[in-house]
C-alpha positions in Angstrom: 0.2 0.3 0.1 1.4 3.4 -0.9 1.7 6.1 1.4 -1.4 8.1 2.1 -1.3 11.4 0.1 0.4 9.9 -3.2 -1.2 10.2 -6.2 -2.4 7.1 -7.6 -4.3 8.5 -10.9 -4.2 11.2 -13.2 -6.3 11.7 -15.7 -5.9 14.6 -18.6 -8.5 16.1 -20.0 -8.3 19.1 -23.1 -10.4 20.9 -20.8 -11.2 21.9 -17.2 -12.3 18.4 -14.9 -15.2 20.0 -13.1 -16.9 17.2 -12.1 -16.2 13.9 -11.0 -17.7 10.4 -9.6 -16.9 7.0 -8.0 -18.2 4.3 -8.9 -20.0 2.5 -5.9 -17.5 -0.4 -5.7 -14.9 2.5 -5.4 -13.0 0.5 -8.5 -13.7 3.2 -11.3 -13.6 6.7 -11.3 -15.4 9.3 -13.8 -14.4 13.0 -14.3 -15.8 15.4 -17.0 -16.2 19.2 -17.9 -15.4 21.4 -20.9 -13.5 18.9 -22.5 -14.9 17.2 -25.6 -14.3 13.9 -24.0 -15.4 12.2 -20.5 -13.2 9.6 -19.1 -14.1 6.8 -16.6 -10.5 5.0 -15.6 -9.8 2.0 -12.9 -8.3 2.7 -9.7 -5.9 0.2 -11.0 -6.1 -2.3 -13.8 -9.2 -2.1 -15.6 -10.0 -0.8 -19.9 -10.7 2.7 -20.2 -13.5 4.5 -21.4 -14.1 7.4 -23.2 -17.3 8.9 -24.1 -18.0 12.4 -26.0 -19.3 15.2 -24.1 -20.9 18.7 -25.6 -17.8 20.4 -23.1 -20.1 21.7 -20.3 -19.7 18.7 -18.1 -21.2 19.9 -14.3 -22.5 16.9 -12.6 -21.6 12.7 -13.0 -23.3 9.9 -10.8 -23.2 6.7 -11.1 -26.1 4.0 -10.5 -26.7 2.1 -7.3 -25.8 -1.2 -9.5 -22.6 0.5 -11.0 -24.0 -0.4 -14.6 -25.2 2.9 -15.6 -23.3 6.5 -14.8 -25.5 9.8 -15.7 -24.2 13.1 -17.1 -25.3 16.7 -16.7 -24.0 18.1 -19.8 -25.2 21.6 -20.7 -28.7 21.6 -21.6 -29.2 17.6 -21.8 -29.0 15.0 -19.0 -27.4 11.5 -20.2 -27.9 8.0 -18.8 -25.1 6.2 -20.3 -23.5 2.5 -20.1 -20.8 2.3 -17.5 -19.4 -1.3 -20.1 -19.6 0.5 -23.3 -20.4 3.9 -22.9 -23.6 4.0 -25.3 -26.4 6.7 -24.4 -29.3 4.9 -23.0 -31.6 7.7 -23.0 -31.0 11.8 -23.3 -32.8 14.5 -22.8 -33.4 18.4 -21.7 -34.8 19.4 -18.2 -36.1 22.3 -19.2 -34.9 23.6 -23.3 -33.1 26.7 -23.0 -31.4 25.7 -19.4 -28.7 24.2 -18.2 -28.5 20.8 -16.0 -27.0 22.0 -13.1 -26.7 18.7 -10.5 -27.6 15.0 -11.0 -28.0 12.2 -8.0 -29.5 8.8 -8.4 -31.7 8.1 -5.0 -31.3 4.2 -3.6 -34.1 2.9 -5.6 -32.3 4.2 -9.2 -34.4 7.1 -9.9 -32.5 10.4 -11.0 -32.7 13.8 -9.0 -31.5 16.6 -11.5 -31.6 20.0 -10.8 -31.6 23.5 -13.2 -31.3 27.0 -11.5 -35.1 26.6 -10.9 -36.1 23.2 -11.7 -36.0 20.1 -9.4 -36.9 16.8 -11.6 -37.0 13.4 -10.7 -36.7 11.1 -13.3 -37.3 7.0 -14.3 -33.7 5.5 -14.1 -34.7 3.0 -16.2 -36.4 5.3 -19.1 -35.7 8.8 -18.2 -39.6 9.7 -18.2 -40.6 12.1 -15.9 -41.9 11.1 -12.4 -42.1 14.5 -11.0 -41.0 18.4 -11.3 -40.9 20.9 -8.6 -40.8 24.9 -9.7 -38.7 26.9 -7.3 -40.4 30.2 -7.5 -37.4 32.5 -6.5 -33.8 31.6 -8.1 -31.5 30.4 -8.0 -30.7 27.1 -6.8 -27.1 27.2 -6.0 -26.9 23.8 -4.3 -28.0 20.3 -3.2 -28.0 17.4 -1.0 -30.4 14.4 -1.4 -30.9 12.6 1.7 -29.1 8.8 2.4 -33.2 7.4 1.3 -33.8 9.5 -1.5 -37.0 11.1 0.1 -36.0 14.2 0.6 -33.8 17.2 -1.5 -32.3 20.0 0.7 -31.9 23.2 -1.6 -29.7 26.3 -1.2 -31.2 29.4 -2.2 -29.3 32.7 -3.5 -31.8 35.6 -4.8 -29.0 37.8 -5.7 -29.9 36.5 -9.2 -32.8 37.2 -11.6 -35.1 40.2 -11.7 -35.5 41.6 -7.6 -31.6 41.3 -7.2 -32.3 40.8 -3.6 -29.8 40.1 -1.0 -31.8 37.2 0.9 -31.9 33.5 0.5 -33.3 30.2 2.0 -32.7 26.7 2.8 -35.4 24.6 2.0 -36.2 20.7 2.5 -38.8 19.0 -0.2 -40.6 16.1 -0.1 -39.6 13.8 -3.3 -42.2 12.1 -3.6 -45.2 14.8 -3.0 -42.5 18.0 -4.0 -44.2 19.1 -0.6 -42.1 21.5 1.2 -41.0 20.3 5.0 -38.9 22.8 6.3 -37.3 26.5 5.4 -34.4 28.3 7.0 -34.2 32.0 5.9 -31.1 33.9 6.7 -30.0 37.4 6.1 -28.6 36.7 2.6 -28.1 34.2 0.0 -27.7 29.9 1.2 -24.4 29.0 -0.4 -24.4 25.0 0.4 -26.8 22.7 2.3 -25.8 19.1 3.9 -28.5 16.6 5.3 -27.5 14.5 8.8 -27.1 11.2 8.1 -31.3 10.4 9.1 -32.0 13.7 7.4 -33.8 14.8 10.3 -31.5 18.1 10.8 -29.7 20.1 7.8 -26.9 21.9 8.1 -26.3 25.7 5.8 -24.0 27.9 5.0 -25.0 31.6 4.0 -23.7 34.8 2.5 -24.1 36.7 5.9 -21.1 35.0 7.5 -22.9 32.7 9.7 -23.3 28.5 9.8 -26.7 27.1 10.9 -28.1 24.3 11.9 -32.1 23.8 11.5 -34.7 20.7 11.7 -35.6 19.3 8.4 -39.3 19.5 9.5 -40.8 22.7 11.0 -37.2 24.7 9.9 -36.7 25.3 13.7 -33.0 26.8 13.8 -31.0 25.0 16.6 -27.7 26.7 16.5 -26.0 29.4 14.9 -22.8 30.5 14.7 -21.0 33.7 12.9 -17.2 33.7 14.0 -16.7 37.1 13.6 -12.9 38.1 14.7 -11.2 34.9 15.9 -9.3 37.6 18.1 -8.1 39.6 15.4 -7.7 43.2 14.4 -9.4 44.5 12.5 -11.8 41.6 12.9 -11.6 38.5 10.0 -15.0 36.8 9.1 -14.7 33.1 8.4 -16.9 34.0 5.2 -18.6 29.9 4.8 -18.7 28.7 1.3 -18.8 25.1 1.7 -19.7 22.2 4.2 -20.3 18.7 4.8 -22.1 16.6 7.6 -20.1 13.7 8.8 -21.8 10.4 7.6 -21.9 8.8 11.0 -23.5 12.3 12.4 -21.3 13.7 15.2 -19.5 16.3 13.1 -19.7 19.0 10.1 -17.1 20.7 8.4 -17.0 24.3 7.1 -14.8 25.9 4.6 -14.3 29.4 4.8 -13.1 32.8 2.9 -10.5 33.2 5.5 -8.8 29.8 4.5 -10.2 27.4 7.3 -11.6 24.5 7.7 -13.5 24.2 10.9 -15.2 20.8 12.0 -17.7 21.6 14.6 -19.9 19.2 17.0 -23.3 18.2 15.1 -25.3 18.7 18.0 -23.7 21.7 19.7 -22.1 23.7 16.8 -18.9 24.2 19.1 -15.5 23.8 17.3 -13.3 20.6 17.8 -10.8 21.7 15.7 -9.7 23.3 12.1 -7.1 23.2 9.6 -4.7 24.2 9.0 -4.0 24.3 13.0 -2.9 27.5 13.8 -2.7 29.3 17.5 -5.8 31.5 18.3 -3.8 34.6 18.9 -1.4 33.9 15.7 -1.0 36.8 13.0 -3.5 36.5 9.9 -1.9 33.5 8.0 -1.5 33.8 4.3 -3.9 31.5 3.1 -6.3 30.5 0.4 -9.9 30.5 0.6 -11.2 27.2 1.5 -13.5 26.0 -1.5 -14.4 22.5 -0.9 -14.3 20.3 1.9 -15.8 16.6 2.3 -16.0 13.9 5.1 -14.4 10.3 4.5 -17.4 7.5 4.8 -15.6 6.5 8.6 -16.3 9.8 9.9 -12.5 9.7 11.5 -11.2 12.2 8.5 -12.1 15.0 6.6 -10.2 17.2 3.6 -9.8 20.7 2.4 -8.9 22.2 -0.6 -8.0 25.7 -1.1 -7.2 28.4 -3.1 -3.4 28.2 -2.0 -3.9 25.1 -4.2 -3.1 22.7 -1.4 -5.5 19.4 -0.2 -5.6 18.7 3.2 -6.5 15.5 4.9 -6.9 16.0 8.5 -8.8 14.5 11.7 -11.9 16.2 13.4 -9.5 17.5 16.0 -7.4 19.7 13.0 -4.8 17.3 12.6 -3.2 16.7 9.3 -2.1 13.5 7.9 -1.0 14.8 4.5 -0.9 17.9 2.5 -0.8 17.7 -1.9 -0.3 20.4 -3.9 -2.2 20.4 -7.2 -3.6 23.3 -9.8 -6.6 24.9 -8.4 -9.5 22.6 -7.7 -13.0 22.8 -9.3 -14.5 19.0 -7.3 -13.4 16.5 -4.7 -15.1 13.7 -3.5 -14.1 10.7 -1.4 -15.1 7.2 -3.1 -17.6 5.5 -1.1 -15.0 2.8 0.6 -12.9 6.2 1.9 -9.7 4.6 0.4 -9.1 7.4 -2.7 -10.2 11.1 -2.7 -11.0 12.1 -6.3 -9.9 15.8 -7.5 -11.0 17.8 -10.4 -8.6 20.6 -11.6 -7.9 22.4 -14.8 -6.5 20.2 -17.6 -6.6 16.7 -15.5 -8.4 15.2 -12.4 -6.5 12.9 -9.7 -6.9 10.3 -7.9 -5.1 10.3 -4.2 -4.6 7.2 -1.4 -5.3 7.7 1.6 -4.6 4.6 2.7 -6.1 2.9 5.7 -6.6 6.2 7.1 -9.8 6.5 5.1 -11.3 2.9 5.7 -12.9 1.4 9.5 
């Protein structure tokens, strides 16, 4: 087994690799973006697969059985065979509107979004099962509950005709389209994440707050704003990305101040941060955190920042490795935790976490 932090696979692209996904068995890695080819590679020994792209791949997801993968590419949604790359079905969600995200529910349905629409599709045929329109644009982020019954939406109302500095985090029931809960911070909501049982939702907003609320009813459980950090002048965390520990104990939030903060999910109390620095230390020259993720074992988290560093660390902030990359456009752990996938301009990487990500 290689040393944790070793790059195990490099996939070259003729454009950006802004969308990545691992197969359910963690043996294959798909990447695509602004180039003309979407690539699927084995993490180890295996036959490479290339599929044509329209040059605007924004999201990729493998089906629960790994037999197919869905691709959001410009205005179209494709379902392709994992073995041949052949198109099984394709079509737009809304003509004239780009498809931004795609996910699979455990029962094989496809859940996809545009700026203003959530669509549930039959996985076998692509037929529309349900369509839910968001009243004020735009959908800036989503999370699908583990059981596929609920979707959380981050809404940014700074766009469109009103140009309002407002937003909300919403929870919808996919079977009916019913809104179950809503939280409205003082500005746009940038990201959302479900707790493992989907009873709570973590969100961060452009009002420099991170909040936890109940998925049903929308009651706020805690809020942090972290202004200052004992700095003069005060330095705000400006949270932009977040993730929930799959075990339910921790959350991780990345901020424009350069830190990824791990907090107790129950209370919001900070447990650690990466990089680890003394509280009264001078403001460091570190880049804004753009991506965070928790490994499936809940024992390690990862962050990527604009100073082109990827970190793997414990919930207390102890770092296991730091890898220098180009600007990170996408980041995801493999389902077994062994690998960390990274999408960059011109290539995608798979980093080996060794036994740190397992167990």
